[in-house]
C-alpha positions, 0 to 999 in steps of 0.5 A: 600678641604677635610681633609685626616684622617691621617692629623688630628694628625698634625692639632691637634698638631699644635693647641696644639702648638699654644695654648701653645705659647699663654699660655706662652705669657700670663704667661710671667712676665711683663718687667719693662720699662726704666732702671731696677735696678737689684737688687733694690737699697736701697736709703738713707732717706731725709727730705725736706720742704712741705707747711705743714712742714718737710717731710721725704722719710721714712714716705712713707714706705708701699707706692710706691714712684714716685720721679721727680726732676724739678722746677715750672718755667720749660716751658715744660718738667716738666709740661709735665711729671707731666701731664703724671703722673696725667694720670697715677694715674687716670688710676690706679684707686683705686690702686693710693692710694698706690702710692705717687708722689713727685715733688722735686724742684732743684730751691732752689732760687725761689721755696718755699714750698708754691709755690710747693704746689700750683704748684702740686695742678694744676696736682693732689691734692695728689701730694706732692711738696717739697723744700729745701736749696741749701745744702739739694737739693745738698745732695738729688740730689747727692744721687739720681743721679740727675744733675742740674745747675742754669744758669746765669740770663738774664738782667731781672733776669730770669734764666733757670735750666738744670736738669735730666728729668728722673723719679725714682720709689721706692718700698714699702721698699724704694728701687729704682726699675726703672728709667723711661725716661721722654718720658715713655708712661702713659700706660707703667707707669701704668703697671709698677706701677701695677706690683711693687704694686703687688710684694711688 
């Protein structure tokens, strides 16, 4: 089918419009996944125990901090989430050195700093496991909007723990930027962290 010369300007216009649409899509700012804090929310400092001694949140200024609350006896959600975070750190490559993943136990009865250290090392040796007393954990969970409850033990003394499964992400200045649902994909976590790293 031969093109009529008078149709050429329309074809050129359509091509220009398609090119403009493609350029717009590429230049659009990345939207973070999950619950985005607008504006980002400065978070209070805290100090909890690691196997090497006390650790304060403020010591990680200039790093993006990924906070997850759970417990080492968790049968499913906690190991699943930490495994996803391990994959995310791997996908970040060299950028992972500017991100600190912190796993905080809400099971103040059973989880010691030493237990936490061994547990997180199973996922990534750079992950940090923190524990604390009941009053310390109550204070931190309240500040970060984390619900948890130690359920009554069974006849063998075992008990489960109910807790929020979402993940908190703080920027380099210690401000809460986004809260990820625990089913957030590793690819989404990766692109979010890349954006947060690039804007701080």
